[in-house]
mmCIF file of the C-alpha atoms, coordinates in Angstrom:
data_MODEL
# 
_entry.id   MODEL 
# 
loop_
_atom_site.group_PDB 
_atom_site.id 
_atom_site.type_symbol 
_atom_site.label_atom_id 
_atom_site.label_alt_id 
_atom_site.label_comp_id 
_atom_site.label_asym_id 
_atom_site.label_entity_id 
_atom_site.label_seq_id 
_atom_site.pdbx_PDB_ins_code 
_atom_site.Cartn_x 
_atom_site.Cartn_y 
_atom_site.Cartn_z 
_atom_site.occupancy 
_atom_site.B_iso_or_equiv 
_atom_site.pdbx_formal_charge 
_atom_site.auth_seq_id 
_atom_site.auth_comp_id 
_atom_site.auth_asym_id 
_atom_site.auth_atom_id 
_atom_site.pdbx_PDB_model_num 
ATOM 1   C CA . MET A 1 1   ? -7.172  -16.536 -8.797  1.00 0.00 ? 1   MET A CA 1 
ATOM 2   C CA . GLU A 1 2   ? -5.524  -14.715 -11.871 1.00 0.00 ? 2   GLU A CA 1 
ATOM 3   C CA . TRP A 1 3   ? -4.343  -18.137 -13.310 1.00 0.00 ? 3   TRP A CA 1 
ATOM 4   C CA . SER A 1 4   ? -6.935  -17.964 -16.296 1.00 0.00 ? 4   SER A CA 1 
ATOM 5   C CA . SER A 1 5   ? -6.846  -14.214 -16.302 1.00 0.00 ? 5   SER A CA 1 
ATOM 6   C CA . LYS A 1 6   ? -6.079  -11.922 -19.099 1.00 0.00 ? 6   LYS A CA 1 
ATOM 7   C CA . ILE A 1 7   ? -3.292  -10.428 -17.393 1.00 0.00 ? 7   ILE A CA 1 
ATOM 8   C CA . MET A 1 8   ? -1.388  -13.769 -17.762 1.00 0.00 ? 8   MET A CA 1 
ATOM 9   C CA . GLU A 1 9   ? -2.540  -14.755 -21.240 1.00 0.00 ? 9   GLU A CA 1 
ATOM 10  C CA . GLY A 1 10  ? 0.064   -16.133 -23.416 1.00 0.00 ? 10  GLY A CA 1 
ATOM 11  C CA . LEU A 1 11  ? 2.371   -17.820 -20.704 1.00 0.00 ? 11  LEU A CA 1 
ATOM 12  C CA . ASN A 1 12  ? 2.897   -21.361 -20.023 1.00 0.00 ? 12  ASN A CA 1 
ATOM 13  C CA . ILE A 1 13  ? 2.467   -23.037 -16.723 1.00 0.00 ? 13  ILE A CA 1 
ATOM 14  C CA . TYR A 1 14  ? 6.224   -22.657 -15.734 1.00 0.00 ? 14  TYR A CA 1 
ATOM 15  C CA . GLN A 1 15  ? 6.053   -18.651 -16.770 1.00 0.00 ? 15  GLN A CA 1 
ATOM 16  C CA . LYS A 1 16  ? 2.737   -18.086 -14.556 1.00 0.00 ? 16  LYS A CA 1 
ATOM 17  C CA . LEU A 1 17  ? 4.475   -20.019 -11.637 1.00 0.00 ? 17  LEU A CA 1 
ATOM 18  C CA . VAL A 1 18  ? 7.746   -17.924 -11.857 1.00 0.00 ? 18  VAL A CA 1 
ATOM 19  C CA . ALA A 1 19  ? 5.835   -14.695 -12.424 1.00 0.00 ? 19  ALA A CA 1 
ATOM 20  C CA . SER A 1 20  ? 3.003   -15.073 -9.745  1.00 0.00 ? 20  SER A CA 1 
ATOM 21  C CA . LEU A 1 21  ? 5.865   -16.244 -7.357  1.00 0.00 ? 21  LEU A CA 1 
ATOM 22  C CA . PHE A 1 22  ? 8.161   -12.966 -8.053  1.00 0.00 ? 22  PHE A CA 1 
ATOM 23  C CA . GLN A 1 23  ? 4.660   -10.402 -8.035  1.00 0.00 ? 23  GLN A CA 1 
ATOM 24  C CA . VAL A 1 24  ? 4.238   -12.208 -4.674  1.00 0.00 ? 24  VAL A CA 1 
ATOM 25  C CA . THR A 1 25  ? 7.650   -11.681 -3.222  1.00 0.00 ? 25  THR A CA 1 
ATOM 26  C CA . ASN A 1 26  ? 8.199   -8.348  -4.483  1.00 0.00 ? 26  ASN A CA 1 
ATOM 27  C CA . VAL A 1 27  ? 5.128   -7.019  -3.225  1.00 0.00 ? 27  VAL A CA 1 
ATOM 28  C CA . ARG A 1 28  ? 6.746   -6.947  0.573   1.00 0.00 ? 28  ARG A CA 1 
ATOM 29  C CA . HIS A 1 29  ? 9.937   -5.971  -0.511  1.00 0.00 ? 29  HIS A CA 1 
ATOM 30  C CA . SER A 1 30  ? 10.879  -4.126  -3.667  1.00 0.00 ? 30  SER A CA 1 
ATOM 31  C CA . GLY A 1 31  ? 7.194   -2.960  -5.482  1.00 0.00 ? 31  GLY A CA 1 
ATOM 32  C CA . GLU A 1 32  ? 8.828   -4.801  -8.940  1.00 0.00 ? 32  GLU A CA 1 
ATOM 33  C CA . SER A 1 33  ? 5.562   -5.874  -11.204 1.00 0.00 ? 33  SER A CA 1 
ATOM 34  C CA . VAL A 1 34  ? 5.186   -8.179  -13.696 1.00 0.00 ? 34  VAL A CA 1 
ATOM 35  C CA . PHE A 1 35  ? 1.709   -7.489  -13.943 1.00 0.00 ? 35  PHE A CA 1 
ATOM 36  C CA . ASP A 1 36  ? -0.013  -4.408  -14.540 1.00 0.00 ? 36  ASP A CA 1 
ATOM 37  C CA . THR A 1 37  ? -0.968  -3.812  -11.068 1.00 0.00 ? 37  THR A CA 1 
ATOM 38  C CA . TYR A 1 38  ? -4.603  -2.071  -11.879 1.00 0.00 ? 38  TYR A CA 1 
ATOM 39  C CA . SER A 1 39  ? -5.578  -5.403  -13.916 1.00 0.00 ? 39  SER A CA 1 
ATOM 40  C CA . ILE A 1 40  ? -5.177  -7.840  -11.110 1.00 0.00 ? 40  ILE A CA 1 
ATOM 41  C CA . SER A 1 41  ? -8.406  -8.585  -9.466  1.00 0.00 ? 41  SER A CA 1 
ATOM 42  C CA . SER A 1 42  ? -9.428  -6.148  -6.408  1.00 0.00 ? 42  SER A CA 1 
ATOM 43  C CA . ALA A 1 43  ? -9.635  -9.388  -3.686  1.00 0.00 ? 43  ALA A CA 1 
ATOM 44  C CA . ILE A 1 44  ? -5.550  -9.953  -4.596  1.00 0.00 ? 44  ILE A CA 1 
ATOM 45  C CA . LEU A 1 45  ? -4.998  -5.921  -4.461  1.00 0.00 ? 45  LEU A CA 1 
ATOM 46  C CA . VAL A 1 46  ? -6.379  -6.251  -1.176  1.00 0.00 ? 46  VAL A CA 1 
ATOM 47  C CA . LEU A 1 47  ? -4.100  -8.948  -0.037  1.00 0.00 ? 47  LEU A CA 1 
ATOM 48  C CA . PHE A 1 48  ? -1.346  -7.095  -1.085  1.00 0.00 ? 48  PHE A CA 1 
ATOM 49  C CA . ILE A 1 49  ? -1.709  -4.296  0.754   1.00 0.00 ? 49  ILE A CA 1 
ATOM 50  C CA . VAL A 1 50  ? -2.410  -6.362  3.698   1.00 0.00 ? 50  VAL A CA 1 
ATOM 51  C CA . MET A 1 51  ? 1.020   -7.801  2.860   1.00 0.00 ? 51  MET A CA 1 
ATOM 52  C CA . MET A 1 52  ? 2.561   -4.362  2.610   1.00 0.00 ? 52  MET A CA 1 
ATOM 53  C CA . TYR A 1 53  ? 1.061   -3.177  6.007   1.00 0.00 ? 53  TYR A CA 1 
ATOM 54  C CA . LEU A 1 54  ? 1.959   -6.361  8.102   1.00 0.00 ? 54  LEU A CA 1 
ATOM 55  C CA . PRO A 1 55  ? 5.634   -5.194  9.529   1.00 0.00 ? 55  PRO A CA 1 
ATOM 56  C CA . PRO A 1 56  ? 8.767   -7.703  9.131   1.00 0.00 ? 56  PRO A CA 1 
ATOM 57  C CA . TYR A 1 57  ? 8.671   -8.985  12.638  1.00 0.00 ? 57  TYR A CA 1 
ATOM 58  C CA . THR A 1 58  ? 4.764   -9.581  12.978  1.00 0.00 ? 58  THR A CA 1 
ATOM 59  C CA . THR A 1 59  ? 3.325   -10.880 15.549  1.00 0.00 ? 59  THR A CA 1 
ATOM 60  C CA . PHE A 1 60  ? -0.484  -11.700 15.994  1.00 0.00 ? 60  PHE A CA 1 
ATOM 61  C CA . LEU A 1 61  ? -0.287  -11.262 20.096  1.00 0.00 ? 61  LEU A CA 1 
ATOM 62  C CA . PRO A 1 62  ? 0.069   -8.507  22.000  1.00 0.00 ? 62  PRO A CA 1 
ATOM 63  C CA . VAL A 1 63  ? 3.938   -7.304  22.075  1.00 0.00 ? 63  VAL A CA 1 
ATOM 64  C CA . ARG A 1 64  ? 4.938   -6.103  25.909  1.00 0.00 ? 64  ARG A CA 1 
ATOM 65  C CA . ASP A 1 65  ? 7.937   -5.160  27.502  1.00 0.00 ? 65  ASP A CA 1 
ATOM 66  C CA . GLN A 1 66  ? 8.544   -7.616  30.119  1.00 0.00 ? 66  GLN A CA 1 
ATOM 67  C CA . ASN A 1 67  ? 10.050  -5.513  32.431  1.00 0.00 ? 67  ASN A CA 1 
ATOM 68  C CA . ASP A 1 68  ? 7.328   -2.539  31.761  1.00 0.00 ? 68  ASP A CA 1 
ATOM 69  C CA . VAL A 1 69  ? 4.158   -4.616  31.761  1.00 0.00 ? 69  VAL A CA 1 
ATOM 70  C CA . LYS A 1 70  ? 1.612   -1.857  32.725  1.00 0.00 ? 70  LYS A CA 1 
ATOM 71  C CA . LYS A 1 71  ? -2.278  -3.680  32.672  1.00 0.00 ? 71  LYS A CA 1 
ATOM 72  C CA . ASP A 1 72  ? -5.014  -1.286  31.415  1.00 0.00 ? 72  ASP A CA 1 
ATOM 73  C CA . GLN A 1 73  ? -3.465  1.938   32.160  1.00 0.00 ? 73  GLN A CA 1 
ATOM 74  C CA . ASN A 1 74  ? -4.103  3.070   28.275  1.00 0.00 ? 74  ASN A CA 1 
ATOM 75  C CA . SER A 1 75  ? -7.724  2.765   27.430  1.00 0.00 ? 75  SER A CA 1 
ATOM 76  C CA . LEU A 1 76  ? -9.240  0.822   24.713  1.00 0.00 ? 76  LEU A CA 1 
ATOM 77  C CA . VAL A 1 77  ? -9.980  4.213   22.840  1.00 0.00 ? 77  VAL A CA 1 
ATOM 78  C CA . ASP A 1 78  ? -6.369  5.219   23.547  1.00 0.00 ? 78  ASP A CA 1 
ATOM 79  C CA . ARG A 1 79  ? -5.488  1.919   21.826  1.00 0.00 ? 79  ARG A CA 1 
ATOM 80  C CA . ILE A 1 80  ? -7.914  2.436   18.646  1.00 0.00 ? 80  ILE A CA 1 
ATOM 81  C CA . ILE A 1 81  ? -7.269  6.133   18.334  1.00 0.00 ? 81  ILE A CA 1 
ATOM 82  C CA . PHE A 1 82  ? -3.471  5.702   18.341  1.00 0.00 ? 82  PHE A CA 1 
ATOM 83  C CA . SER A 1 83  ? -2.315  2.812   16.269  1.00 0.00 ? 83  SER A CA 1 
ATOM 84  C CA . GLN A 1 84  ? -0.827  2.731   12.948  1.00 0.00 ? 84  GLN A CA 1 
ATOM 85  C CA . LEU A 1 85  ? -3.787  1.398   11.051  1.00 0.00 ? 85  LEU A CA 1 
ATOM 86  C CA . SER A 1 86  ? -5.612  4.525   12.670  1.00 0.00 ? 86  SER A CA 1 
ATOM 87  C CA . TYR A 1 87  ? -2.858  7.208   11.222  1.00 0.00 ? 87  TYR A CA 1 
ATOM 88  C CA . LEU A 1 88  ? -2.754  5.047   7.792   1.00 0.00 ? 88  LEU A CA 1 
ATOM 89  C CA . VAL A 1 89  ? -6.815  5.685   7.601   1.00 0.00 ? 89  VAL A CA 1 
ATOM 90  C CA . ILE A 1 90  ? -6.619  9.543   8.538   1.00 0.00 ? 90  ILE A CA 1 
ATOM 91  C CA . PHE A 1 91  ? -3.465  9.824   5.863   1.00 0.00 ? 91  PHE A CA 1 
ATOM 92  C CA . ILE A 1 92  ? -5.982  7.878   3.146   1.00 0.00 ? 92  ILE A CA 1 
ATOM 93  C CA . ILE A 1 93  ? -8.943  10.358  4.050   1.00 0.00 ? 93  ILE A CA 1 
ATOM 94  C CA . LEU A 1 94  ? -6.760  13.457  3.610   1.00 0.00 ? 94  LEU A CA 1 
ATOM 95  C CA . ILE A 1 95  ? -5.437  12.303  0.144   1.00 0.00 ? 95  ILE A CA 1 
ATOM 96  C CA . CYS A 1 96  ? -8.843  11.359  -0.595  1.00 0.00 ? 96  CYS A CA 1 
ATOM 97  C CA . ILE A 1 97  ? -9.877  15.049  -0.170  1.00 0.00 ? 97  ILE A CA 1 
ATOM 98  C CA . THR A 1 98  ? -6.676  16.407  -2.081  1.00 0.00 ? 98  THR A CA 1 
ATOM 99  C CA . GLU A 1 99  ? -7.622  14.618  -4.820  1.00 0.00 ? 99  GLU A CA 1 
ATOM 100 C CA . ARG A 1 100 ? -11.366 14.557  -4.620  1.00 0.00 ? 100 ARG A CA 1 
ATOM 101 C CA . GLN A 1 101 ? -11.857 16.400  -7.971  1.00 0.00 ? 101 GLN A CA 1 
ATOM 102 C CA . SER A 1 102 ? -9.496  13.402  -9.757  1.00 0.00 ? 102 SER A CA 1 
ATOM 103 C CA . LEU A 1 103 ? -11.805 11.168  -7.847  1.00 0.00 ? 103 LEU A CA 1 
ATOM 104 C CA . LYS A 1 104 ? -14.972 12.380  -9.310  1.00 0.00 ? 104 LYS A CA 1 
ATOM 105 C CA . ASP A 1 105 ? -13.470 13.147  -13.039 1.00 0.00 ? 105 ASP A CA 1 
ATOM 106 C CA . ASP A 1 106 ? -11.538 9.866   -13.333 1.00 0.00 ? 106 ASP A CA 1 
ATOM 107 C CA . PRO A 1 107 ? -12.702 7.287   -11.135 1.00 0.00 ? 107 PRO A CA 1 
ATOM 108 C CA . LEU A 1 108 ? -10.770 4.679   -13.214 1.00 0.00 ? 108 LEU A CA 1 
ATOM 109 C CA . ASN A 1 109 ? -7.551  5.676   -12.076 1.00 0.00 ? 109 ASN A CA 1 
ATOM 110 C CA . PHE A 1 110 ? -8.797  7.414   -8.813  1.00 0.00 ? 110 PHE A CA 1 
ATOM 111 C CA . ASN A 1 111 ? -11.062 5.542   -6.626  1.00 0.00 ? 111 ASN A CA 1 
ATOM 112 C CA . VAL A 1 112 ? -10.293 4.725   -2.557  1.00 0.00 ? 112 VAL A CA 1 
ATOM 113 C CA . LEU A 1 113 ? -8.750  1.312   -3.535  1.00 0.00 ? 113 LEU A CA 1 
ATOM 114 C CA . THR A 1 114 ? -5.636  2.533   -5.688  1.00 0.00 ? 114 THR A CA 1 
ATOM 115 C CA . ILE A 1 115 ? -4.817  5.297   -3.484  1.00 0.00 ? 115 ILE A CA 1 
ATOM 116 C CA . THR A 1 116 ? -5.105  3.084   -0.394  1.00 0.00 ? 116 THR A CA 1 
ATOM 117 C CA . LEU A 1 117 ? -2.571  0.666   -2.317  1.00 0.00 ? 117 LEU A CA 1 
ATOM 118 C CA . GLU A 1 118 ? -0.745  3.579   -2.808  1.00 0.00 ? 118 GLU A CA 1 
ATOM 119 C CA . VAL A 1 119 ? -0.605  4.709   0.502   1.00 0.00 ? 119 VAL A CA 1 
ATOM 120 C CA . ILE A 1 120 ? 0.136   1.424   2.243   1.00 0.00 ? 120 ILE A CA 1 
ATOM 121 C CA . SER A 1 121 ? 2.920   0.630   -0.201  1.00 0.00 ? 121 SER A CA 1 
ATOM 122 C CA . ALA A 1 122 ? 4.224   4.023   0.742   1.00 0.00 ? 122 ALA A CA 1 
ATOM 123 C CA . TYR A 1 123 ? 4.283   3.240   4.444   1.00 0.00 ? 123 TYR A CA 1 
ATOM 124 C CA . GLY A 1 124 ? 5.866   0.066   4.077   1.00 0.00 ? 124 GLY A CA 1 
ATOM 125 C CA . ASN A 1 125 ? 8.371   1.825   1.693   1.00 0.00 ? 125 ASN A CA 1 
ATOM 126 C CA . VAL A 1 126 ? 7.878   -0.892  -0.810  1.00 0.00 ? 126 VAL A CA 1 
ATOM 127 C CA . GLY A 1 127 ? 7.324   1.156   -4.176  1.00 0.00 ? 127 GLY A CA 1 
ATOM 128 C CA . LEU A 1 128 ? 4.262   -1.028  -5.614  1.00 0.00 ? 128 LEU A CA 1 
ATOM 129 C CA . SER A 1 129 ? 1.912   1.163   -7.582  1.00 0.00 ? 129 SER A CA 1 
ATOM 130 C CA . THR A 1 130 ? -0.793  0.655   -9.939  1.00 0.00 ? 130 THR A CA 1 
ATOM 131 C CA . GLY A 1 131 ? 0.324   3.333   -12.244 1.00 0.00 ? 131 GLY A CA 1 
ATOM 132 C CA . TYR A 1 132 ? -1.530  5.944   -13.892 1.00 0.00 ? 132 TYR A CA 1 
ATOM 133 C CA . SER A 1 133 ? -3.484  5.264   -17.789 1.00 0.00 ? 133 SER A CA 1 
ATOM 134 C CA . CYS A 1 134 ? -4.967  7.684   -19.991 1.00 0.00 ? 134 CYS A CA 1 
ATOM 135 C CA . SER A 1 135 ? -7.010  4.816   -21.871 1.00 0.00 ? 135 SER A CA 1 
ATOM 136 C CA . ARG A 1 136 ? -8.645  4.375   -18.551 1.00 0.00 ? 136 ARG A CA 1 
ATOM 137 C CA . GLN A 1 137 ? -9.959  7.707   -18.479 1.00 0.00 ? 137 GLN A CA 1 
ATOM 138 C CA . LEU A 1 138 ? -14.065 8.267   -18.651 1.00 0.00 ? 138 LEU A CA 1 
ATOM 139 C CA . LYS A 1 139 ? -13.387 11.515  -20.732 1.00 0.00 ? 139 LYS A CA 1 
ATOM 140 C CA . PRO A 1 140 ? -10.773 11.233  -22.783 1.00 0.00 ? 140 PRO A CA 1 
ATOM 141 C CA . ASN A 1 141 ? -7.876  14.235  -22.645 1.00 0.00 ? 141 ASN A CA 1 
ATOM 142 C CA . LEU A 1 142 ? -6.539  14.438  -25.600 1.00 0.00 ? 142 LEU A CA 1 
ATOM 143 C CA . MET A 1 143 ? -3.301  16.433  -23.422 1.00 0.00 ? 143 MET A CA 1 
ATOM 144 C CA . CYS A 1 144 ? -3.004  13.427  -21.702 1.00 0.00 ? 144 CYS A CA 1 
ATOM 145 C CA . ARG A 1 145 ? 0.058   11.306  -22.074 1.00 0.00 ? 145 ARG A CA 1 
ATOM 146 C CA . ASP A 1 146 ? 0.796   7.899   -20.559 1.00 0.00 ? 146 ASP A CA 1 
ATOM 147 C CA . SER A 1 147 ? 4.269   8.150   -18.829 1.00 0.00 ? 147 SER A CA 1 
ATOM 148 C CA . TRP A 1 148 ? 6.137   5.619   -16.800 1.00 0.00 ? 148 TRP A CA 1 
ATOM 149 C CA . ILE A 1 149 ? 5.531   7.233   -13.168 1.00 0.00 ? 149 ILE A CA 1 
ATOM 150 C CA . GLY A 1 150 ? 3.508   5.848   -10.463 1.00 0.00 ? 150 GLY A CA 1 
ATOM 151 C CA . PHE A 1 151 ? -0.078  6.607   -10.038 1.00 0.00 ? 151 PHE A CA 1 
ATOM 152 C CA . SER A 1 152 ? 0.787   9.299   -7.269  1.00 0.00 ? 152 SER A CA 1 
ATOM 153 C CA . GLY A 1 153 ? 2.863   11.160  -9.741  1.00 0.00 ? 153 GLY A CA 1 
ATOM 154 C CA . ARG A 1 154 ? -0.784  12.657  -11.340 1.00 0.00 ? 154 ARG A CA 1 
ATOM 155 C CA . TRP A 1 155 ? -1.581  13.189  -7.736  1.00 0.00 ? 155 TRP A CA 1 
ATOM 156 C CA . SER A 1 156 ? -1.667  17.160  -6.383  1.00 0.00 ? 156 SER A CA 1 
ATOM 157 C CA . THR A 1 157 ? 1.118   18.570  -4.767  1.00 0.00 ? 157 THR A CA 1 
ATOM 158 C CA . GLU A 1 158 ? -0.867  18.677  -1.230  1.00 0.00 ? 158 GLU A CA 1 
ATOM 159 C CA . GLY A 1 159 ? -1.392  14.343  -2.049  1.00 0.00 ? 159 GLY A CA 1 
ATOM 160 C CA . LYS A 1 160 ? 2.332   14.125  -2.663  1.00 0.00 ? 160 LYS A CA 1 
ATOM 161 C CA . LEU A 1 161 ? 3.550   15.882  0.725   1.00 0.00 ? 161 LEU A CA 1 
ATOM 162 C CA . ILE A 1 162 ? 0.924   13.865  2.285   1.00 0.00 ? 162 ILE A CA 1 
ATOM 163 C CA . LEU A 1 163 ? 2.158   10.449  1.126   1.00 0.00 ? 163 LEU A CA 1 
ATOM 164 C CA . ILE A 1 164 ? 5.756   11.894  1.760   1.00 0.00 ? 164 ILE A CA 1 
ATOM 165 C CA . LEU A 1 165 ? 4.897   12.032  5.297   1.00 0.00 ? 165 LEU A CA 1 
ATOM 166 C CA . VAL A 1 166 ? 3.392   8.534   5.076   1.00 0.00 ? 166 VAL A CA 1 
ATOM 167 C CA . MET A 1 167 ? 6.886   7.431   4.012   1.00 0.00 ? 167 MET A CA 1 
ATOM 168 C CA . PHE A 1 168 ? 8.619   9.124   7.057   1.00 0.00 ? 168 PHE A CA 1 
ATOM 169 C CA . PHE A 1 169 ? 6.051   7.357   9.451   1.00 0.00 ? 169 PHE A CA 1 
ATOM 170 C CA . GLY A 1 170 ? 6.378   4.315   7.942   1.00 0.00 ? 170 GLY A CA 1 
ATOM 171 C CA . GLU A 1 171 ? 10.110  4.194   7.964   1.00 0.00 ? 171 GLU A CA 1 
ATOM 172 C CA . THR A 1 172 ? 9.797   5.500   11.714  1.00 0.00 ? 172 THR A CA 1 
ATOM 173 C CA . GLN A 1 173 ? 7.791   2.511   12.513  1.00 0.00 ? 173 GLN A CA 1 
ATOM 174 C CA . GLU A 1 174 ? 10.087  0.038   10.629  1.00 0.00 ? 174 GLU A CA 1 
ATOM 175 C CA . ILE A 1 175 ? 13.131  1.255   12.746  1.00 0.00 ? 175 ILE A CA 1 
ATOM 176 C CA . GLN A 1 176 ? 11.043  1.158   16.126  1.00 0.00 ? 176 GLN A CA 1 
ATOM 177 C CA . TYR A 1 177 ? 10.242  -2.698  14.866  1.00 0.00 ? 177 TYR A CA 1 
ATOM 178 C CA . GLU A 1 178 ? 13.905  -3.132  14.626  1.00 0.00 ? 178 GLU A CA 1 
ATOM 179 C CA . TRP A 1 179 ? 15.029  -1.711  17.793  1.00 0.00 ? 179 TRP A CA 1 
ATOM 180 C CA . TRP A 1 180 ? 12.844  -4.025  19.641  1.00 0.00 ? 180 TRP A CA 1 
ATOM 181 C CA . ALA A 1 181 ? 13.677  -7.363  17.630  1.00 0.00 ? 181 ALA A CA 1 
ATOM 182 C CA . ARG A 1 182 ? 17.222  -6.495  18.053  1.00 0.00 ? 182 ARG A CA 1 
ATOM 183 C CA . HIS A 1 183 ? 16.585  -5.877  21.886  1.00 0.00 ? 183 HIS A CA 1 
ATOM 184 C CA . GLY A 1 184 ? 14.583  -9.034  22.290  1.00 0.00 ? 184 GLY A CA 1 
ATOM 185 C CA . HIS A 1 185 ? 11.568  -7.404  23.253  1.00 0.00 ? 185 HIS A CA 1 
ATOM 186 C CA . LEU A 1 186 ? 9.297   -9.126  20.537  1.00 0.00 ? 186 LEU A CA 1 
ATOM 187 C CA . SER A 1 187 ? 7.735   -12.513 20.947  1.00 0.00 ? 187 SER A CA 1 
# 
């Protein structure tokens, strides 16, 4: 989708291919970026969010311990309410509440998609960020200075604390998946 876009302007075919492969690989592992992440199309950002959300031991079938199969003991509501995705949605909502003034005053930098990308990146312990640019402000602030910080660096203290909780939550989920994989409980 981005092959002929402005972010790849000036690159030859080989450079485009290498940059694209590097970008896609690093979305899941290190958060490094060769492009301005904010300039990538929304469809690809959503794909990046899904890639960062999926754990390294992803299965598309229900994971059950074969020694302890409990059928229908948990209600459907319990499975939905207490899923990892439910917690992430709650975290995103809380951050949108703490950053509501910025969402209103600076909608090009602060929007639900960029907040979601930052939260899922923190959950996956990836570190990918859209960054923040003073040039994207609708009402330019003369005091604003661009700096080499991630997007969350411009959040309120409350928003940053919630993001720290998301990082710990994501790390505990990863540890749990690794334990399940080592002990042969993932099929």
